[in-house]
Structures are given as C-alpha cells and as structure tokens.
Predicted model as a PDB file, atoms N, CA, C, CB and O in Angstrom, pLDDT in the B-factor column:
MODEL        1                                                                  
ATOM      1  N   MET A   1      69.769 299.482 128.670  1.00 76.00           N  
ATOM      2  CA  MET A   1      71.120 299.397 129.165  1.00 76.00           C  
ATOM      3  C   MET A   1      71.514 300.677 129.892  1.00 76.00           C  
ATOM      4  CB  MET A   1      72.078 299.116 128.025  1.00 76.00           C  
ATOM      5  O   MET A   1      72.142 300.651 130.951  1.00 76.00           O  
ATOM      6  N   LEU A   2      71.132 301.778 129.300  1.00 84.00           N  
ATOM      7  CA  LEU A   2      71.464 303.054 129.916  1.00 84.00           C  
ATOM      8  C   LEU A   2      70.805 303.180 131.280  1.00 84.00           C  
ATOM      9  CB  LEU A   2      71.040 304.211 129.015  1.00 84.00           C  
ATOM     10  O   LEU A   2      71.393 303.743 132.203  1.00 84.00           O  
ATOM     11  N   ALA A   3      69.591 302.660 131.414  1.00 85.00           N  
ATOM     12  CA  ALA A   3      68.886 302.725 132.696  1.00 85.00           C  
ATOM     13  C   ALA A   3      69.630 301.943 133.777  1.00 85.00           C  
ATOM     14  CB  ALA A   3      67.458 302.185 132.548  1.00 85.00           C  
ATOM     15  O   ALA A   3      69.669 302.372 134.930  1.00 85.00           O  
ATOM     16  N   VAL A   4      70.217 300.811 133.421  1.00 83.00           N  
ATOM     17  CA  VAL A   4      70.974 300.023 134.400  1.00 83.00           C  
ATOM     18  C   VAL A   4      72.190 300.800 134.870  1.00 83.00           C  
ATOM     19  CB  VAL A   4      71.407 298.669 133.801  1.00 83.00           C  
ATOM     20  O   VAL A   4      72.491 300.824 136.063  1.00 83.00           O  
ATOM     21  N   LEU A   5      72.887 301.433 133.945  1.00 80.00           N  
ATOM     22  CA  LEU A   5      74.091 302.180 134.318  1.00 80.00           C  
ATOM     23  C   LEU A   5      73.759 303.418 135.148  1.00 80.00           C  
ATOM     24  CB  LEU A   5      74.861 302.590 133.067  1.00 80.00           C  
ATOM     25  O   LEU A   5      74.470 303.731 136.104  1.00 80.00           O  
ATOM     26  N   VAL A   6      72.692 304.120 134.793  1.00 83.00           N  
ATOM     27  CA  VAL A   6      72.290 305.293 135.569  1.00 83.00           C  
ATOM     28  C   VAL A   6      71.844 304.874 136.964  1.00 83.00           C  
ATOM     29  CB  VAL A   6      71.160 306.060 134.851  1.00 83.00           C  
ATOM     30  O   VAL A   6      72.174 305.533 137.950  1.00 83.00           O  
ATOM     31  N   THR A   7      71.095 303.779 137.047  1.00 80.00           N  
ATOM     32  CA  THR A   7      70.650 303.290 138.353  1.00 80.00           C  
ATOM     33  C   THR A   7      71.827 302.920 139.237  1.00 80.00           C  
ATOM     34  CB  THR A   7      69.731 302.088 138.187  1.00 80.00           C  
ATOM     35  O   THR A   7      71.806 303.192 140.437  1.00 80.00           O  
ATOM     36  N   SER A   8      72.849 302.306 138.668  1.00 79.00           N  
ATOM     37  CA  SER A   8      74.018 301.937 139.472  1.00 79.00           C  
ATOM     38  C   SER A   8      74.751 303.168 139.996  1.00 79.00           C  
ATOM     39  CB  SER A   8      74.975 301.077 138.649  1.00 79.00           C  
ATOM     40  O   SER A   8      75.382 303.112 141.051  1.00 79.00           O  
ATOM     41  N   LEU A   9      74.672 304.272 139.266  1.00 78.00           N  
ATOM     42  CA  LEU A   9      75.288 305.505 139.745  1.00 78.00           C  
ATOM     43  C   LEU A   9      74.451 306.182 140.823  1.00 78.00           C  
ATOM     44  CB  LEU A   9      75.505 306.462 138.590  1.00 78.00           C  
ATOM     45  O   LEU A   9      74.998 306.777 141.752  1.00 78.00           O  
ATOM     46  N   LEU A  10      73.140 306.095 140.707  1.00 80.00           N  
ATOM     47  CA  LEU A  10      72.254 306.803 141.627  1.00 80.00           C  
ATOM     48  C   LEU A  10      72.010 306.057 142.927  1.00 80.00           C  
ATOM     49  CB  LEU A  10      70.946 307.068 140.961  1.00 80.00           C  
ATOM     50  O   LEU A  10      71.798 306.686 143.964  1.00 80.00           O  
ATOM     51  N   VAL A  11      72.035 304.732 142.897  1.00 79.00           N  
ATOM     52  CA  VAL A  11      71.782 303.949 144.104  1.00 79.00           C  
ATOM     53  C   VAL A  11      73.096 303.813 144.859  1.00 79.00           C  
ATOM     54  CB  VAL A  11      71.177 302.543 143.763  1.00 79.00           C  
ATOM     55  O   VAL A  11      74.038 303.184 144.377  1.00 79.00           O  
ATOM     56  N   ASN A  12      73.150 304.398 146.022  1.00 69.00           N  
ATOM     57  CA  ASN A  12      74.359 304.368 146.846  1.00 69.00           C  
ATOM     58  C   ASN A  12      74.050 303.687 148.164  1.00 69.00           C  
ATOM     59  CB  ASN A  12      74.910 305.796 147.086  1.00 69.00           C  
ATOM     60  O   ASN A  12      72.898 303.378 148.469  1.00 69.00           O  
ATOM     61  N   ASP A  13      75.092 303.461 148.936  1.00 61.00           N  
ATOM     62  CA  ASP A  13      74.843 302.943 150.276  1.00 61.00           C  
ATOM     63  C   ASP A  13      74.221 304.043 151.127  1.00 61.00           C  
ATOM     64  CB  ASP A  13      76.153 302.416 150.923  1.00 61.00           C  
ATOM     65  O   ASP A  13      74.244 305.219 150.766  1.00 61.00           O  
ATOM     66  N   ASP A  14      73.676 303.641 152.247  1.00 63.00           N  
ATOM     67  CA  ASP A  14      72.932 304.589 153.082  1.00 63.00           C  
ATOM     68  C   ASP A  14      73.795 305.303 154.112  1.00 63.00           C  
ATOM     69  CB  ASP A  14      71.822 303.877 153.785  1.00 63.00           C  
ATOM     70  O   ASP A  14      73.263 306.028 154.952  1.00 63.00           O  
ATOM     71  N   GLY A  15      75.085 305.122 154.071  1.00 64.00           N  
ATOM     72  CA  GLY A  15      75.982 305.808 154.987  1.00 64.00           C  
ATOM     73  C   GLY A  15      76.231 305.061 156.277  1.00 64.00           C  
ATOM     74  O   GLY A  15      76.951 305.561 157.141  1.00 64.00           O  
ATOM     75  N   ASP A  16      75.664 303.889 156.435  1.00 68.00           N  
ATOM     76  CA  ASP A  16      75.836 303.105 157.659  1.00 68.00           C  
ATOM     77  C   ASP A  16      76.915 302.041 157.504  1.00 68.00           C  
ATOM     78  CB  ASP A  16      74.521 302.451 158.051  1.00 68.00           C  
ATOM     79  O   ASP A  16      76.905 301.030 158.206  1.00 68.00           O  
ATOM     80  N   ASN A  17      77.843 302.273 156.582  1.00 64.00           N  
ATOM     81  CA  ASN A  17      78.932 301.332 156.306  1.00 64.00           C  
ATOM     82  C   ASN A  17      78.415 299.959 155.904  1.00 64.00           C  
ATOM     83  CB  ASN A  17      79.830 301.202 157.523  1.00 64.00           C  
ATOM     84  O   ASN A  17      79.016 298.940 156.247  1.00 64.00           O  
ATOM     85  N   THR A  18      77.316 299.930 155.184  1.00 68.00           N  
ATOM     86  CA  THR A  18      76.793 298.679 154.647  1.00 68.00           C  
ATOM     87  C   THR A  18      77.206 298.568 153.189  1.00 68.00           C  
ATOM     88  CB  THR A  18      75.246 298.600 154.796  1.00 68.00           C  
ATOM     89  O   THR A  18      77.687 299.530 152.590  1.00 68.00           O  
ATOM     90  N   ALA A  19      77.016 297.415 152.645  1.00 70.00           N  
ATOM     91  CA  ALA A  19      77.410 297.186 151.255  1.00 70.00           C  
ATOM     92  C   ALA A  19      76.492 297.959 150.314  1.00 70.00           C  
ATOM     93  CB  ALA A  19      77.379 295.679 150.919  1.00 70.00           C  
ATOM     94  O   ALA A  19      75.325 298.204 150.622  1.00 70.00           O  
ATOM     95  N   ASP A  20      77.034 298.335 149.176  1.00 71.00           N  
ATOM     96  CA  ASP A  20      76.263 299.019 148.144  1.00 71.00           C  
ATOM     97  C   ASP A  20      75.229 298.044 147.593  1.00 71.00           C  
ATOM     98  CB  ASP A  20      77.189 299.560 147.006  1.00 71.00           C  
ATOM     99  O   ASP A  20      75.599 296.963 147.135  1.00 71.00           O  
ATOM    100  N   PRO A  21      73.935 298.396 147.622  1.00 72.00           N  
ATOM    101  CA  PRO A  21      72.910 297.450 147.178  1.00 72.00           C  
ATOM    102  C   PRO A  21      72.937 297.159 145.677  1.00 72.00           C  
ATOM    103  CB  PRO A  21      71.560 297.976 147.548  1.00 72.00           C  
ATOM    104  O   PRO A  21      72.426 296.125 145.245  1.00 72.00           O  
ATOM    105  N   PHE A  22      73.514 298.034 144.890  1.00 76.00           N  
ATOM    106  CA  PHE A  22      73.596 297.825 143.443  1.00 76.00           C  
ATOM    107  C   PHE A  22      74.970 298.284 142.989  1.00 76.00           C  
ATOM    108  CB  PHE A  22      72.457 298.595 142.678  1.00 76.00           C  
ATOM    109  O   PHE A  22      75.161 299.444 142.624  1.00 76.00           O  
ATOM    110  N   SER A  23      75.915 297.372 143.015  1.00 78.00           N  
ATOM    111  CA  SER A  23      77.310 297.724 142.768  1.00 78.00           C  
ATOM    112  C   SER A  23      77.615 297.825 141.278  1.00 78.00           C  
ATOM    113  CB  SER A  23      78.228 296.701 143.412  1.00 78.00           C  
ATOM    114  O   SER A  23      76.799 297.458 140.433  1.00 78.00           O  
ATOM    115  N   ALA A  24      78.788 298.323 140.982  1.00 79.00           N  
ATOM    116  CA  ALA A  24      79.236 298.441 139.594  1.00 79.00           C  
ATOM    117  C   ALA A  24      79.388 297.058 138.966  1.00 79.00           C  
ATOM    118  CB  ALA A  24      80.569 299.216 139.516  1.00 79.00           C  
ATOM    119  O   ALA A  24      79.150 296.890 137.770  1.00 79.00           O  
ATOM    120  N   GLU A  25      79.779 296.080 139.758  1.00 83.00           N  
ATOM    121  CA  GLU A  25      79.922 294.718 139.241  1.00 83.00           C  
ATOM    122  C   GLU A  25      78.569 294.181 138.779  1.00 83.00           C  
ATOM    123  CB  GLU A  25      80.531 293.788 140.316  1.00 83.00           C  
ATOM    124  O   GLU A  25      78.481 293.559 137.720  1.00 83.00           O  
ATOM    125  N   GLN A  26      77.527 294.411 139.554  1.00 86.00           N  
ATOM    126  CA  GLN A  26      76.193 293.977 139.158  1.00 86.00           C  
ATOM    127  C   GLN A  26      75.726 294.730 137.921  1.00 86.00           C  
ATOM    128  CB  GLN A  26      75.202 294.176 140.306  1.00 86.00           C  
ATOM    129  O   GLN A  26      75.108 294.141 137.034  1.00 86.00           O  
ATOM    130  N   ALA A  27      76.011 296.014 137.852  1.00 85.00           N  
ATOM    131  CA  ALA A  27      75.605 296.808 136.691  1.00 85.00           C  
ATOM    132  C   ALA A  27      76.266 296.295 135.424  1.00 85.00           C  
ATOM    133  CB  ALA A  27      75.951 298.284 136.900  1.00 85.00           C  
ATOM    134  O   ALA A  27      75.616 296.202 134.383  1.00 85.00           O  
ATOM    135  N   LEU A  28      77.548 295.959 135.496  1.00 88.00           N  
ATOM    136  CA  LEU A  28      78.239 295.421 134.326  1.00 88.00           C  
ATOM    137  C   LEU A  28      77.686 294.053 133.950  1.00 88.00           C  
ATOM    138  CB  LEU A  28      79.746 295.327 134.590  1.00 88.00           C  
ATOM    139  O   LEU A  28      77.565 293.737 132.767  1.00 88.00           O  
ATOM    140  N   ARG A  29      77.352 293.247 134.938  1.00 90.00           N  
ATOM    141  CA  ARG A  29      76.774 291.927 134.669  1.00 90.00           C  
ATOM    142  C   ARG A  29      75.433 292.069 133.951  1.00 90.00           C  
ATOM    143  CB  ARG A  29      76.596 291.132 135.982  1.00 90.00           C  
ATOM    144  O   ARG A  29      75.194 291.403 132.944  1.00 90.00           O  
ATOM    145  N   TYR A  30      74.559 292.934 134.467  1.00 90.00           N  
ATOM    146  CA  TYR A  30      73.253 293.127 133.840  1.00 90.00           C  
ATOM    147  C   TYR A  30      73.381 293.741 132.449  1.00 90.00           C  
ATOM    148  CB  TYR A  30      72.374 294.010 134.717  1.00 90.00           C  
ATOM    149  O   TYR A  30      72.625 293.387 131.544  1.00 90.00           O  
ATOM    150  N   THR A  31      74.325 294.651 132.273  1.00 91.00           N  
ATOM    151  CA  THR A  31      74.554 295.245 130.962  1.00 91.00           C  
ATOM    152  C   THR A  31      75.022 294.178 129.968  1.00 91.00           C  
ATOM    153  CB  THR A  31      75.590 296.385 131.059  1.00 91.00           C  
ATOM    154  O   THR A  31      74.609 294.182 128.809  1.00 91.00           O  
ATOM    155  N   THR A  32      75.874 293.278 130.421  1.00 92.00           N  
ATOM    156  CA  THR A  32      76.330 292.185 129.567  1.00 92.00           C  
ATOM    157  C   THR A  32      75.172 291.273 129.190  1.00 92.00           C  
ATOM    158  CB  THR A  32      77.428 291.382 130.266  1.00 92.00           C  
ATOM    159  O   THR A  32      75.044 290.881 128.030  1.00 92.00           O  
ATOM    160  N   PHE A  33      74.321 290.930 130.167  1.00 94.00           N  
ATOM    161  CA  PHE A  33      73.158 290.083 129.886  1.00 94.00           C  
ATOM    162  C   PHE A  33      72.227 290.746 128.884  1.00 94.00           C  
ATOM    163  CB  PHE A  33      72.398 289.771 131.178  1.00 94.00           C  
ATOM    164  O   PHE A  33      71.742 290.094 127.959  1.00 94.00           O  
ATOM    165  N   LEU A  34      71.975 292.035 129.062  1.00 93.00           N  
ATOM    166  CA  LEU A  34      71.096 292.756 128.139  1.00 93.00           C  
ATOM    167  C   LEU A  34      71.683 292.811 126.732  1.00 93.00           C  
ATOM    168  CB  LEU A  34      70.840 294.173 128.650  1.00 93.00           C  
ATOM    169  O   LEU A  34      70.955 292.674 125.749  1.00 93.00           O  
ATOM    170  N   THR A  35      72.999 293.012 126.633  1.00 93.00           N  
ATOM    171  CA  THR A  35      73.661 293.066 125.327  1.00 93.00           C  
ATOM    172  C   THR A  35      73.574 291.720 124.616  1.00 93.00           C  
ATOM    173  CB  THR A  35      75.131 293.484 125.486  1.00 93.00           C  
ATOM    174  O   THR A  35      73.273 291.662 123.424  1.00 93.00           O  
ATOM    175  N   ILE A  36      73.837 290.637 125.351  1.00 95.00           N  
ATOM    176  CA  ILE A  36      73.756 289.305 124.754  1.00 95.00           C  
ATOM    177  C   ILE A  36      72.325 289.015 124.324  1.00 95.00           C  
ATOM    178  CB  ILE A  36      74.250 288.227 125.745  1.00 95.00           C  
ATOM    179  O   ILE A  36      72.100 288.481 123.238  1.00 95.00           O  
ATOM    180  N   GLY A  37      71.351 289.366 125.171  1.00 94.00           N  
ATOM    181  CA  GLY A  37      69.951 289.154 124.818  1.00 94.00           C  
ATOM    182  C   GLY A  37      69.547 289.917 123.581  1.00 94.00           C  
ATOM    183  O   GLY A  37      68.812 289.402 122.739  1.00 94.00           O  
ATOM    184  N   TYR A  38      70.027 291.154 123.464  1.00 94.00           N  
ATOM    185  CA  TYR A  38      69.722 291.958 122.280  1.00 94.00           C  
ATOM    186  C   TYR A  38      70.322 291.324 121.028  1.00 94.00           C  
ATOM    187  CB  TYR A  38      70.249 293.393 122.452  1.00 94.00           C  
ATOM    188  O   TYR A  38      69.661 291.253 119.992  1.00 94.00           O  
ATOM    189  N   MET A  39      71.560 290.865 121.115  1.00 93.00           N  
ATOM    190  CA  MET A  39      72.202 290.267 119.945  1.00 93.00           C  
ATOM    191  C   MET A  39      71.502 288.974 119.530  1.00 93.00           C  
ATOM    192  CB  MET A  39      73.683 289.995 120.232  1.00 93.00           C  
ATOM    193  O   MET A  39      71.352 288.713 118.337  1.00 93.00           O  
ATOM    194  N   VAL A  40      71.075 288.164 120.494  1.00 93.00           N  
ATOM    195  CA  VAL A  40      70.352 286.935 120.167  1.00 93.00           C  
ATOM    196  C   VAL A  40      69.013 287.267 119.524  1.00 93.00           C  
ATOM    197  CB  VAL A  40      70.143 286.073 121.428  1.00 93.00           C  
ATOM    198  O   VAL A  40      68.640 286.655 118.522  1.00 93.00           O  
ATOM    199  N   ALA A  41      68.281 288.233 120.090  1.00 92.00           N  
ATOM    200  CA  ALA A  41      66.976 288.608 119.536  1.00 92.00           C  
ATOM    201  C   ALA A  41      67.115 289.177 118.127  1.00 92.00           C  
ATOM    202  CB  ALA A  41      66.285 289.629 120.445  1.00 92.00           C  
ATOM    203  O   ALA A  41      66.312 288.864 117.249  1.00 92.00           O  
ATOM    204  N   ALA A  42      68.121 290.002 117.912  1.00 90.00           N  
ATOM    205  CA  ALA A  42      68.329 290.573 116.582  1.00 90.00           C  
ATOM    206  C   ALA A  42      68.721 289.478 115.587  1.00 90.00           C  
ATOM    207  CB  ALA A  42      69.414 291.672 116.627  1.00 90.00           C  
ATOM    208  O   ALA A  42      68.297 289.510 114.432  1.00 90.00           O  
ATOM    209  N   GLY A  43      69.519 288.520 116.025  1.00 88.00           N  
ATOM    210  CA  GLY A  43      69.905 287.413 115.144  1.00 88.00           C  
ATOM    211  C   GLY A  43      68.718 286.538 114.791  1.00 88.00           C  
ATOM    212  O   GLY A  43      68.594 286.097 113.649  1.00 88.00           O  
ATOM    213  N   LEU A  44      67.832 286.277 115.766  1.00 87.00           N  
ATOM    214  CA  LEU A  44      66.638 285.485 115.483  1.00 87.00           C  
ATOM    215  C   LEU A  44      65.700 286.220 114.535  1.00 87.00           C  
ATOM    216  CB  LEU A  44      65.908 285.144 116.778  1.00 87.00           C  
ATOM    217  O   LEU A  44      65.105 285.609 113.647  1.00 87.00           O  
ATOM    218  N   ALA A  45      65.568 287.524 114.720  1.00 85.00           N  
ATOM    219  CA  ALA A  45      64.699 288.306 113.840  1.00 85.00           C  
ATOM    220  C   ALA A  45      65.264 288.325 112.421  1.00 85.00           C  
ATOM    221  CB  ALA A  45      64.537 289.749 114.375  1.00 85.00           C  
ATOM    222  O   ALA A  45      64.511 288.233 111.452  1.00 85.00           O  
ATOM    223  N   LYS A  46      66.572 288.442 112.298  1.00 84.00           N  
ATOM    224  CA  LYS A  46      67.192 288.485 110.978  1.00 84.00           C  
ATOM    225  C   LYS A  46      67.117 287.120 110.288  1.00 84.00           C  
ATOM    226  CB  LYS A  46      68.652 288.940 111.093  1.00 84.00           C  
ATOM    227  O   LYS A  46      67.008 287.042 109.064  1.00 84.00           O  
ATOM    228  N   SER A  47      67.175 286.059 111.074  1.00 83.00           N  
ATOM    229  CA  SER A  47      67.135 284.728 110.470  1.00 83.00           C  
ATOM    230  C   SER A  47      65.755 284.396 109.921  1.00 83.00           C  
ATOM    231  CB  SER A  47      67.550 283.679 111.487  1.00 83.00           C  
ATOM    232  O   SER A  47      65.608 283.453 109.144  1.00 83.00           O  
ATOM    233  N   GLY A  48      64.749 285.155 110.314  1.00 74.00           N  
ATOM    234  CA  GLY A  48      63.402 284.903 109.828  1.00 74.00           C  
ATOM    235  C   GLY A  48      63.082 285.591 108.521  1.00 74.00           C  
ATOM    236  O   GLY A  48      61.975 285.430 108.007  1.00 74.00           O  
ATOM    237  N   THR A  49      64.004 286.352 107.963  1.00 68.00           N  
ATOM    238  CA  THR A  49      63.745 287.021 106.690  1.00 68.00           C  
ATOM    239  C   THR A  49      63.930 286.044 105.547  1.00 68.00           C  
ATOM    240  CB  THR A  49      64.669 288.240 106.509  1.00 68.00           C  
ATOM    241  O   THR A  49      64.751 285.129 105.625  1.00 68.00           O  
ATOM    242  N   TRP A  50      63.161 286.242 104.483  1.00 70.00           N  
ATOM    243  CA  TRP A  50      63.182 285.306 103.368  1.00 70.00           C  
ATOM    244  C   TRP A  50      64.232 285.644 102.320  1.00 70.00           C  
ATOM    245  CB  TRP A  50      61.836 285.262 102.724  1.00 70.00           C  
ATOM    246  O   TRP A  50      64.880 284.743 101.786  1.00 70.00           O  
ATOM    247  N   GLY A  51      64.408 286.888 102.024  1.00 64.00           N  
ATOM    248  CA  GLY A  51      65.308 287.240 100.928  1.00 64.00           C  
ATOM    249  C   GLY A  51      66.417 288.147 101.379  1.00 64.00           C  
ATOM    250  O   GLY A  51      66.450 288.622 102.514  1.00 64.00           O  
ATOM    251  N   HIS A  52      67.322 288.373 100.458  1.00 62.00           N  
ATOM    252  CA  HIS A  52      68.438 289.283 100.691  1.00 62.00           C  
ATOM    253  C   HIS A  52      68.313 290.442  99.712  1.00 62.00           C  
ATOM    254  CB  HIS A  52      69.816 288.553 100.534  1.00 62.00           C  
ATOM    255  O   HIS A  52      67.567 290.357  98.736  1.00 62.00           O  
ATOM    256  N   ALA A  53      69.021 291.492  99.962  1.00 62.00           N  
ATOM    257  CA  ALA A  53      68.949 292.685  99.125  1.00 62.00           C  
ATOM    258  C   ALA A  53      69.466 292.394  97.711  1.00 62.00           C  
ATOM    259  CB  ALA A  53      69.755 293.832  99.760  1.00 62.00           C  
ATOM    260  O   ALA A  53      68.987 292.993  96.749  1.00 62.00           O  
ATOM    261  N   HIS A  54      70.416 291.501  97.577  1.00 64.00           N  
ATOM    262  CA  HIS A  54      71.003 291.231  96.260  1.00 64.00           C  
ATOM    263  C   HIS A  54      70.211 290.180  95.474  1.00 64.00           C  
ATOM    264  CB  HIS A  54      72.447 290.770  96.420  1.00 64.00           C  
ATOM    265  O   HIS A  54      70.605 289.855  94.354  1.00 64.00           O  
ATOM    266  N   ASP A  55      69.120 289.639  96.008  1.00 55.00           N  
ATOM    267  CA  ASP A  55      68.319 288.655  95.291  1.00 55.00           C  
ATOM    268  C   ASP A  55      67.453 289.271  94.187  1.00 55.00           C  
ATOM    269  CB  ASP A  55      67.443 287.916  96.264  1.00 55.00           C  
ATOM    270  O   ASP A  55      66.901 288.539  93.366  1.00 55.00           O  
ATOM    271  N   ASN A  56      67.326 290.588  94.154  1.00 56.00           N  
ATOM    272  CA  ASN A  56      66.463 291.254  93.183  1.00 56.00           C  
ATOM    273  C   ASN A  56      67.155 291.517  91.851  1.00 56.00           C  
ATOM    274  CB  ASN A  56      65.967 292.552  93.753  1.00 56.00           C  
ATOM    275  O   ASN A  56      66.565 292.140  90.968  1.00 56.00           O  
ATOM    276  N   ASP A  57      68.368 291.065  91.691  1.00 50.00           N  
ATOM    277  CA  ASP A  57      69.108 291.317  90.447  1.00 50.00           C  
ATOM    278  C   ASP A  57      68.600 290.510  89.297  1.00 50.00           C  
ATOM    279  CB  ASP A  57      70.558 291.034  90.636  1.00 50.00           C  
ATOM    280  O   ASP A  57      69.124 290.617  88.188  1.00 50.00           O  
TER     281      ASP A  57                                                      
ENDMDL                                                                          
END                                                                             
C-alpha cells in the first residue's frame, strides 16, 4: 500500500500540460482494492483455524 502512495507522489506529468499518468484518485482506488484484498485474505486464513484460544480450558 505504501508503494502505491509513494508512486502516486513521485509520478508527475511531464510538463506538457498532459494529464497526470497516475493520479491521486487512482492511488486511492488501488489502496482501497489492496486493503479489501488484505482483509479478505486475512479472514480466509483465520477461518481455516481449528481451535480458539479459550478452548484449552
């Protein structure tokens, strides 16, 4: 995620009054996609565990 945000800051237009090739809107979109993907992956990994910490009582 940090790489996407840093890239959006470093990639600028070329000074020829053209559009920014990697805008802040795209960076936020990709950051959102990465965050959702991480949460889904973490949820799937957690759902595969057999026991809970309180089952050892």
